[in-house]
Every structure is written in structure tokens, then in C-alpha cells.
C-alpha positions as CSV (number, residue, x, y, z in Angstrom):
1,M,-71.1,-16.9,-126.0
2,N,-69.2,-20.1,-126.7
3,K,-65.5,-20.3,-127.4
4,Q,-66.1,-20.7,-131.2
5,S,-67.7,-17.3,-131.3
6,F,-64.6,-15.5,-130.0
7,K,-62.0,-14.0,-132.3
8,P,-58.4,-15.4,-132.3
9,A,-57.1,-12.4,-130.3
10,T,-59.5,-13.1,-127.5
11,L,-58.8,-16.8,-127.5
12,C,-55.0,-16.1,-127.3
13,V,-55.6,-14.2,-124.0
14,Q,-58.7,-15.9,-122.5
15,A,-59.1,-19.5,-123.8
16,G,-58.0,-22.6,-121.8
17,W,-57.8,-21.6,-118.2
18,K,-61.1,-20.7,-116.6
19,P,-60.6,-19.7,-113.0
20,K,-63.4,-20.2,-110.6
21,N,-64.4,-17.8,-107.8
22,G,-61.3,-17.1,-105.7
23,E,-58.9,-19.0,-108.0
24,S,-55.7,-17.7,-109.6
25,R,-56.4,-15.3,-112.4
26,V,-53.1,-16.5,-114.1
27,L,-52.8,-20.1,-115.1
28,P,-51.1,-21.9,-112.2
29,I,-48.2,-24.3,-112.6
30,Y,-49.4,-27.7,-111.3
31,Q,-45.8,-28.9,-110.6
32,S,-46.8,-32.3,-109.3
33,T,-46.3,-35.8,-110.7
34,T,-49.5,-37.2,-109.0
35,F,-52.9,-36.3,-107.6
36,K,-54.7,-37.5,-104.5
37,Y,-58.0,-39.4,-104.2
38,D,-60.1,-40.5,-101.2
39,N,-60.9,-44.0,-102.4
40,T,-59.7,-46.6,-104.8
41,E,-62.9,-46.6,-106.9
42,E,-62.5,-43.0,-108.0
43,M,-59.0,-43.7,-109.2
44,A,-60.0,-47.0,-110.8
45,D,-62.6,-45.1,-112.9
46,L,-59.9,-42.8,-114.2
47,F,-57.7,-45.8,-115.2
48,D,-60.6,-47.4,-117.0
49,L,-61.4,-44.1,-118.9
50,K,-64.9,-44.0,-117.3
51,K,-64.3,-40.5,-115.8
52,E,-62.1,-37.6,-116.6
53,G,-59.6,-36.3,-114.1
54,Y,-56.0,-36.2,-113.0
55,F,-54.0,-39.0,-111.4
56,Y,-50.5,-38.9,-113.0
57,T,-48.9,-36.1,-115.0
58,R,-47.7,-38.4,-117.8
59,L,-51.3,-38.9,-118.7
60,A,-52.7,-35.5,-117.9
61,N,-51.9,-32.3,-116.0
62,P,-54.2,-29.3,-115.4
63,T,-51.5,-26.8,-116.6
64,N,-50.8,-28.8,-119.8
65,D,-54.5,-29.4,-120.4
66,A,-55.4,-25.7,-120.2
67,V,-52.7,-24.8,-122.7
68,A,-53.7,-27.6,-125.0
69,A,-57.4,-26.4,-124.8
70,K,-56.3,-22.9,-125.8
71,I,-54.5,-24.2,-128.9
72,A,-57.5,-26.4,-129.8
73,A,-59.8,-23.4,-129.5
74,L,-57.4,-21.3,-131.7
75,E,-57.4,-24.1,-134.4
76,G,-61.1,-24.8,-134.1
77,G,-60.5,-28.4,-133.0
78,V,-62.3,-30.7,-130.6
79,G,-59.2,-31.4,-128.6
80,A,-55.4,-31.2,-128.4
81,M,-52.5,-32.8,-126.6
82,L,-49.2,-31.2,-125.8
83,T,-45.9,-33.1,-126.5
84,S,-42.3,-32.5,-125.5
85,S,-41.3,-31.3,-129.0
86,G,-42.6,-30.7,-132.5
87,Q,-40.9,-33.9,-133.6
88,A,-42.8,-35.8,-131.0
89,A,-46.1,-34.2,-132.2
90,N,-45.5,-35.4,-135.7
91,F,-44.5,-38.8,-134.6
92,Y,-47.5,-39.2,-132.3
93,A,-49.9,-37.9,-135.0
94,L,-48.9,-40.6,-137.4
95,F,-48.2,-43.4,-135.0
96,N,-51.7,-43.1,-133.5
97,I,-53.1,-44.5,-136.8
98,C,-50.1,-46.3,-138.3
99,E,-48.3,-49.5,-137.2
100,A,-45.8,-51.9,-138.6
101,G,-46.7,-52.8,-142.2
102,D,-48.5,-49.5,-142.8
103,H,-47.6,-46.7,-145.2
104,F,-48.3,-43.0,-145.6
105,V,-47.7,-40.3,-148.2
106,T,-46.0,-37.0,-147.5
107,S,-44.8,-33.9,-149.2
108,N,-41.1,-33.9,-149.7
109,E,-40.8,-30.2,-148.7
110,I,-40.7,-30.6,-145.0
111,Y,-38.4,-29.8,-142.2
112,G,-35.1,-31.8,-142.3
113,G,-35.7,-33.5,-139.0
114,T,-39.2,-34.6,-140.0
115,Y,-37.8,-35.8,-143.3
116,N,-35.4,-38.1,-141.4
117,L,-38.0,-39.2,-138.9
118,F,-40.3,-40.2,-141.8
119,G,-37.8,-41.7,-144.2
120,V,-35.4,-43.4,-141.8
121,T,-36.6,-43.8,-138.2
122,L,-40.3,-44.8,-138.9
123,K,-39.0,-47.2,-141.5
124,K,-37.1,-49.0,-138.7
125,L,-40.5,-49.4,-137.0
126,G,-42.0,-51.0,-140.1
127,I,-43.8,-47.9,-141.3
128,E,-42.9,-46.7,-144.8
129,C,-43.6,-43.4,-146.5
130,T,-43.5,-42.1,-150.1
131,F,-42.3,-38.6,-150.6
132,I,-44.1,-36.7,-153.4
133,S,-43.8,-33.1,-154.7
134,Q,-46.6,-31.0,-153.4
135,E,-46.7,-29.3,-156.8
136,A,-47.4,-32.6,-158.6
137,S,-50.8,-33.2,-160.2
138,E,-53.5,-35.0,-158.3
139,E,-53.1,-38.0,-160.6
140,E,-49.4,-38.2,-159.8
141,I,-50.0,-38.0,-156.0
142,D,-52.8,-40.5,-156.3
143,A,-50.3,-43.0,-157.8
144,A,-48.3,-42.9,-154.5
145,F,-51.2,-44.3,-152.5
146,R,-51.3,-48.0,-151.6
147,P,-54.0,-50.3,-150.0
148,N,-52.1,-49.9,-146.7
149,T,-51.7,-46.1,-146.9
150,K,-53.0,-44.5,-143.7
151,A,-52.4,-40.7,-144.0
152,L,-51.3,-37.8,-146.2
153,F,-48.9,-35.2,-144.6
154,G,-47.7,-31.7,-145.5
155,E,-46.6,-28.4,-144.0
156,T,-48.7,-25.3,-144.4
157,I,-45.5,-23.3,-145.2
158,S,-42.6,-25.6,-145.8
159,N,-39.5,-25.3,-143.7
160,P,-37.1,-24.1,-145.1
161,G,-38.3,-23.9,-148.6
162,C,-41.2,-21.5,-147.8
163,R,-43.7,-23.0,-150.2
164,V,-47.4,-22.8,-149.5
165,L,-49.3,-26.0,-149.4
166,D,-52.5,-26.3,-151.4
167,I,-54.5,-27.6,-148.5
168,E,-57.8,-28.1,-150.3
169,K,-56.0,-30.1,-153.0
170,F,-54.3,-32.3,-150.4
171,A,-57.5,-32.8,-148.5
172,R,-59.4,-33.8,-151.6
173,I,-56.7,-36.4,-152.4
174,A,-56.6,-37.8,-148.9
175,H,-60.3,-38.1,-148.5
176,R,-60.6,-39.7,-151.9
177,H,-58.4,-42.5,-150.5
178,G,-60.2,-42.7,-147.2
179,V,-57.4,-41.3,-145.1
180,P,-56.9,-38.1,-143.0
181,L,-54.8,-35.1,-144.0
182,I,-52.3,-34.2,-141.3
183,V,-50.9,-30.6,-141.6
184,D,-48.0,-29.1,-139.7
185,N,-49.2,-25.5,-139.2
186,T,-46.1,-24.3,-137.2
187,F,-45.1,-21.3,-139.4
188,P,-48.4,-19.5,-140.0
189,T,-50.0,-20.5,-136.7
190,P,-53.8,-20.4,-136.4
191,I,-53.5,-16.6,-136.4
192,N,-52.8,-16.7,-140.1
193,C,-54.2,-20.0,-141.2
194,R,-56.6,-22.6,-139.8
195,P,-56.2,-25.7,-141.9
196,F,-59.4,-27.4,-140.6
197,E,-61.4,-24.7,-142.5
198,W,-59.8,-26.0,-145.7
199,G,-60.4,-29.7,-145.2
200,A,-57.4,-30.8,-143.0
201,D,-58.3,-33.4,-140.3
202,I,-55.3,-33.2,-137.9
203,V,-52.9,-30.3,-137.2
204,T,-49.5,-30.4,-135.6
205,H,-47.3,-27.7,-134.2
206,S,-43.8,-27.2,-133.0
207,T,-44.8,-24.9,-130.2
208,T,-41.1,-24.1,-129.8
209,K,-41.5,-21.6,-132.6
210,Y,-44.0,-18.7,-132.9
211,M,-46.4,-20.0,-130.3
212,D,-43.8,-19.7,-127.6
213,G,-42.1,-16.9,-129.5
214,H,-39.2,-16.3,-127.1
215,A,-37.1,-19.4,-127.4
216,T,-37.7,-20.4,-123.8
217,Q,-39.2,-23.9,-124.2
218,V,-39.3,-26.9,-126.5
219,G,-42.7,-28.3,-127.2
220,G,-45.3,-29.6,-129.6
221,C,-49.0,-30.1,-130.0
222,V,-51.4,-32.4,-131.9
223,V,-54.9,-31.0,-132.6
224,D,-57.8,-33.0,-133.9
225,S,-60.7,-31.5,-135.9
226,G,-63.1,-34.3,-135.0
227,N,-64.3,-34.3,-138.6
228,F,-62.7,-37.5,-140.0
229,D,-65.1,-40.5,-139.9
230,W,-62.9,-43.3,-138.7
231,D,-65.7,-45.8,-138.7
232,A,-66.4,-45.2,-142.3
233,H,-63.0,-46.6,-143.0
234,A,-62.8,-49.0,-140.1
235,D,-60.8,-51.6,-142.0
236,K,-58.0,-49.1,-142.3
237,F,-58.0,-48.0,-138.7
238,P,-58.4,-51.0,-136.4
239,G,-56.6,-49.2,-133.5
240,L,-59.5,-46.8,-133.3
241,C,-62.4,-49.0,-134.5
242,T,-61.8,-52.4,-132.8
243,P,-61.5,-53.3,-129.1
244,D,-58.3,-52.2,-127.3
245,A,-57.1,-55.1,-125.1
246,S,-55.2,-52.8,-122.9
247,Y,-58.5,-51.1,-121.8
248,H,-60.7,-54.2,-121.3
249,G,-61.9,-54.3,-124.9
250,L,-63.0,-50.6,-125.1
251,T,-63.5,-49.4,-128.7
252,Y,-62.5,-45.7,-129.0
253,T,-64.9,-44.6,-131.7
254,K,-67.8,-46.2,-129.9
255,A,-66.9,-44.9,-126.5
256,F,-65.7,-41.4,-127.4
257,G,-67.1,-40.4,-130.8
258,K,-65.4,-37.3,-132.1
259,M,-62.9,-37.5,-129.3
260,A,-61.8,-41.0,-130.3
261,Y,-58.5,-40.0,-131.9
262,M,-57.5,-37.7,-129.1
263,T,-58.4,-40.1,-126.4
264,K,-56.3,-42.9,-127.9
265,L,-53.5,-40.5,-128.4
266,V,-53.4,-39.7,-124.7
267,A,-54.6,-42.9,-123.1
268,Q,-52.5,-45.3,-125.2
269,L,-49.5,-43.5,-126.8
270,M,-48.7,-41.0,-124.1
271,R,-49.3,-43.7,-121.5
272,D,-46.8,-45.9,-123.1
273,L,-44.3,-43.5,-124.6
274,G,-44.5,-40.5,-122.3
275,S,-43.2,-37.6,-124.4
276,I,-44.8,-35.0,-122.1
277,P,-43.8,-31.4,-121.6
278,S,-43.2,-30.2,-118.1
279,P,-46.0,-28.1,-116.6
280,H,-43.5,-25.2,-116.3
281,N,-42.8,-25.4,-120.0
282,A,-46.5,-25.3,-120.7
283,F,-46.8,-22.3,-118.5
284,L,-44.1,-20.5,-120.5
285,L,-45.9,-21.5,-123.7
286,N,-49.1,-20.0,-122.4
287,L,-47.3,-16.7,-121.8
288,G,-46.2,-16.7,-125.5
289,L,-49.7,-17.6,-126.7
290,E,-51.2,-14.6,-125.0
291,T,-49.3,-12.2,-127.4
292,L,-49.2,-14.5,-130.4
293,H,-51.8,-12.4,-132.3
294,L,-49.7,-9.2,-131.8
295,R,-46.4,-10.7,-132.6
296,M,-47.5,-12.4,-135.8
297,Q,-48.6,-9.1,-137.2
298,R,-45.3,-7.5,-136.6
299,H,-43.3,-10.5,-137.9
300,C,-45.3,-10.3,-141.1
301,E,-44.9,-6.6,-141.5
302,N,-41.2,-6.7,-140.9
303,A,-40.7,-9.7,-143.2
304,Q,-42.6,-8.1,-146.1
305,K,-40.2,-5.1,-145.9
306,V,-37.1,-7.3,-145.7
307,A,-38.3,-9.4,-148.6
308,E,-38.9,-6.4,-150.7
309,F,-35.4,-5.1,-149.9
310,L,-33.8,-8.4,-150.9
311,A,-35.9,-8.8,-154.0
312,N,-34.6,-5.4,-155.2
313,D,-30.9,-6.0,-154.5
314,E,-29.2,-7.2,-157.7
315,R,-26.8,-9.3,-155.7
316,V,-29.6,-11.6,-154.5
317,A,-30.0,-14.4,-157.0
318,W,-33.4,-15.5,-155.9
319,I,-35.9,-15.1,-153.0
320,R,-38.9,-17.1,-151.9
321,Y,-41.5,-15.3,-149.8
322,S,-45.2,-15.7,-150.5
323,G,-45.9,-12.0,-149.8
324,L,-44.1,-11.0,-153.0
325,P,-46.2,-10.8,-156.1
326,S,-43.4,-12.4,-158.0
327,D,-43.4,-15.5,-155.8
328,E,-44.8,-18.7,-157.3
329,C,-46.9,-19.3,-154.2
330,Y,-48.3,-15.8,-154.2
331,E,-51.8,-16.8,-155.4
332,L,-52.0,-19.7,-152.9
333,A,-50.9,-17.3,-150.1
334,K,-53.7,-14.9,-151.0
335,K,-56.2,-17.8,-150.7
336,Y,-54.9,-19.5,-147.5
337,L,-52.9,-16.7,-145.9
338,P,-54.7,-13.4,-146.7
339,N,-53.4,-11.7,-143.5
340,G,-49.8,-12.7,-144.0
341,S,-47.8,-15.9,-143.8
342,C,-45.0,-15.6,-141.2
343,G,-41.6,-14.1,-140.7
344,V,-39.6,-16.8,-142.5
345,M,-38.2,-16.5,-146.0
346,A,-35.6,-18.3,-148.1
347,F,-33.1,-16.7,-150.5
348,G,-29.8,-17.2,-152.2
349,L,-27.0,-14.8,-153.1
350,K,-25.1,-14.8,-156.4
351,G,-22.2,-17.0,-155.9
352,D,-22.0,-20.5,-154.3
353,R,-22.4,-22.3,-151.0
354,Q,-19.4,-20.5,-149.5
355,T,-20.9,-17.1,-150.4
356,A,-23.9,-17.9,-148.2
357,I,-21.6,-18.9,-145.4
358,R,-19.4,-15.8,-145.7
359,F,-22.6,-13.6,-145.7
360,M,-23.9,-15.2,-142.5
361,D,-20.6,-14.8,-140.8
362,A,-20.6,-11.1,-141.7
363,L,-23.9,-10.4,-139.9
364,K,-23.6,-8.4,-136.7
365,L,-27.1,-8.0,-135.3
366,I,-28.8,-11.0,-136.9
367,A,-27.6,-14.2,-135.1
368,I,-26.7,-17.6,-136.5
369,V,-28.8,-20.1,-134.4
370,T,-30.4,-23.5,-134.8
371,H,-33.8,-22.0,-134.3
372,V,-36.4,-20.1,-136.2
373,A,-39.6,-18.2,-135.6
374,D,-39.0,-16.3,-132.4
375,A,-38.8,-12.6,-131.4
376,R,-35.2,-12.2,-132.5
377,T,-34.1,-12.3,-136.1
378,C,-31.9,-15.2,-136.9
379,V,-30.4,-17.0,-139.9
380,L,-29.4,-20.5,-140.9
381,H,-27.8,-22.3,-143.8
382,P,-29.8,-25.6,-143.9
383,A,-27.4,-27.4,-146.2
384,S,-24.7,-26.9,-143.5
385,H,-26.9,-27.2,-140.4
386,T,-30.5,-28.6,-140.1
387,H,-30.3,-30.7,-143.4
388,R,-26.6,-31.6,-143.3
389,Q,-27.5,-35.3,-143.0
390,L,-29.0,-35.2,-146.5
391,S,-27.1,-35.8,-149.7
392,D,-27.1,-33.1,-152.4
393,E,-29.6,-35.1,-154.3
394,Q,-31.8,-35.4,-151.2
395,L,-31.4,-31.7,-150.6
396,L,-32.8,-30.9,-154.0
397,E,-35.6,-33.4,-153.6
398,A,-36.5,-31.7,-150.3
399,G,-36.5,-28.3,-152.0
400,V,-33.3,-27.2,-150.3
401,A,-30.8,-25.6,-152.7
402,P,-27.1,-25.7,-151.5
403,D,-27.1,-21.9,-151.4
404,L,-30.4,-21.5,-149.6
405,I,-30.3,-19.1,-146.6
406,R,-33.2,-19.3,-144.2
407,L,-33.9,-15.9,-142.6
408,S,-36.4,-15.7,-139.7
409,V,-37.3,-12.0,-139.3
410,G,-38.1,-11.0,-135.8
411,I,-39.9,-8.1,-134.2
412,E,-37.0,-5.6,-133.9
413,D,-37.0,-2.3,-135.8
414,V,-37.0,-3.3,-139.4
415,D,-34.6,-0.5,-140.4
416,D,-31.9,-2.0,-138.2
417,L,-32.4,-5.4,-139.7
418,I,-32.1,-4.1,-143.3
419,A,-29.0,-2.2,-142.4
420,D,-27.4,-5.3,-141.0
421,L,-28.3,-7.3,-144.1
422,K,-27.0,-4.5,-146.4
423,Q,-23.6,-4.3,-144.6
424,A,-23.1,-8.0,-144.7
425,I,-23.8,-8.2,-148.4
426,N,-21.6,-5.2,-149.0
427,S,-18.7,-6.8,-147.2
428,I,-18.6,-10.0,-149.3
429,I,-19.9,-9.0,-152.8
């Protein structure tokens, strides 16, 4: 049986590390910066990309590669690369195909840090983006594309707005313009959605969230489907389809085929920028991945009950959770997320911004933390925290209302969570 024939639960536990006879059953931590060779020619071949192997952990490390291989198997991709954070993953995914003078299109409903990365920091590097509403018509999104547009980006479930992306629609638009669709699949994880099956070309993750699941490490991952035909649009992607002077004129698509994008990502970007996770962090991530399939089921079960409780409380002004039949993304969720979405929801209480703050301060079990999507239930007010760099106008453009409370439901006993929410609401309203 090959890895594609195994179900996700088996891949969570078994994929990636394949111990040989007498080797460690558990993935070892290769806590070494460098690796020994007996002669110069062997190492020279590695530097010239003629052979695969390990010589310096900034380029590749056995622990990191085993975990990346597991995530690639879970997503159904041809390869993956771990990064030091989710932010780094999104940056690398785009920078691998964009350079100064280029442009990309992105949904405006994305994580605040990503919004700033795309709208401010990349602009300083000469890469511009156009933010569009993911609910806009195909014709409206088409109008945002330019001759120098290199990608379309979106989040499977937006953070913190909790809207579901119509992946097939976005893929259709991207491919019509000869560019790849890049999807951040952090919230549902490949347990609940595999964007490649719906036409996405590249997937990113903040592995800090559900994949780790215990808030013990910061990391990210880029996964390539291997499906996008770079050579068919060679004029748009010279970095992949023309000779690379830094590797003696090697052309990635000719030398590596479906692995062209991933090889360039590692051999060029990671070589030069070096946003690697430590092998120890990758080891911790792997421990989280081994129970991902179990935890996601509990997160979704708990979140559904919490969402139903909030939806039935008259003091709650609104709630956004795609598992509720009343949610505007309910039909999209049935299509893309039939087994559940995630444990994250957004809601607002009757009142104003201060009502949200007073509610959060009244919680006793549920913690206020700058995190989301781990085993412990936590809460955040994006307008005051993760998105505080945005103006009120930008907040609304990003789908973040001033009263929006982001609740990440953990895997505790759901009755205790509901009791804490109830007492907090009772204390302020």
C-alpha cells in the first residue's frame, strides 16, 4: 500500500518517519547543525542539487523533513517545507513566485498579521496586492487581476471572521488567469478539508495552531500539490522556468518536474533567508500531529454545542459558526467541511466594544491569550489585540467588527465551558 491509500488517522500516526531495522521507533531529534561526509565530491553534489541528502540544517534536517513529509501526506501534496512560523510560511509561499514589480490578489478576510504582511511589508519589497471580498462575484474578482498578477490567496476558514472560502470558485478564477491558488488551511487542517481536492495548488499552515495543538511551538508549513503547470505560464514565472544563476544555470521545472516549486523554495529561499524551525520544535509538532485526528473531532463537537448555546441566548447579538444552519456559510461548509470545521467561532454581545471587553474580563475558566486553536479554550478581542494596527475602516474591510469576540473552543468538558460563558454574560448584562 502506498501513502495515498491510507486514511488521515493512519497518516497522522505513521507517515513521515520510517524507521529501518534497529532504528528508533519514535522520530529522533537530529539536533545538529551539520552532517559529515567522507569526501568533497559527495558534498559538492549536494550543493549542486545533483543528489539528495543532509549537509546543513538551514537547508534540510532529517527531523524537520520527516514532519514535513507527514503534513504533505495528510494534504495529498508532492512535498512540503517547514518554516519557523505561519507568517513565514505565507511569506515564502508568495515570495517563491513573486518579486519586485509583481502583484497578487487576496481575500480581505485574513488574519490581521497576514493582512499587514501583504498590505504593508511586501509593498516595501515592491510586491503589491489587491484585497477583494471573497463573496464578490467572479467578474468583480477578475477585475482585480493585472498582467503582472502572480497568485490568488485565501483562507479556508478566515481568522477571525470564520467565513468559509469557496475554494472551487477561487481556483477557477486563479486558473483562468494562469496563476496558482494559495490557501491557508490552518483552521480546518487536512483532517476536515484538503484544498487540493477542490483545485487549490499550494497550501500553507500555521502549525502553531491545531497541528501542534498544545501551544508548545511556533511553526509553519508550505505544501505543494505538484499540479500547477508552471511551464504553461513560463512568462509569468521566470524564477521557476528560466536558468538560476546561483545554481550554475539550473532550471527548476526542467530539473525537478512536479517538485520544481518545492525545490526552489528550499534551495533558494530557505538557503538565503533561513526561517527554519529547530529540530526540537519539529519533534514537538510531530507529537501534536499524532493526535490531530482525535482532537479535531472533539474540538468540533464542543464548538457545535457552544455555538448552539450562544445562538439561543438573547443577549448575543450575532454569531458566526458554519456548523449552525442559520450561518451564511452553512451550505459552503456542508460542501467543503462535511465532518466539521474547527473549534473557532466569532460572536458579538448586545452592547458596544466595551461590552466585549467586560465580558472577557469576567471569564474564569476561559483564558484571554494571543493564541487560538489549541487544547485549551481561549478568547480574544481582535479589535483590541491582533488587529489593533488597523483603523475602524480597515477592520470592517477585513470582516472584523469592533464588537467581534473570537472564541477558540478547546477539548475540555463542554458543560464547564458553557457554564463559564453563562456566568460571564450574567455578570455584565
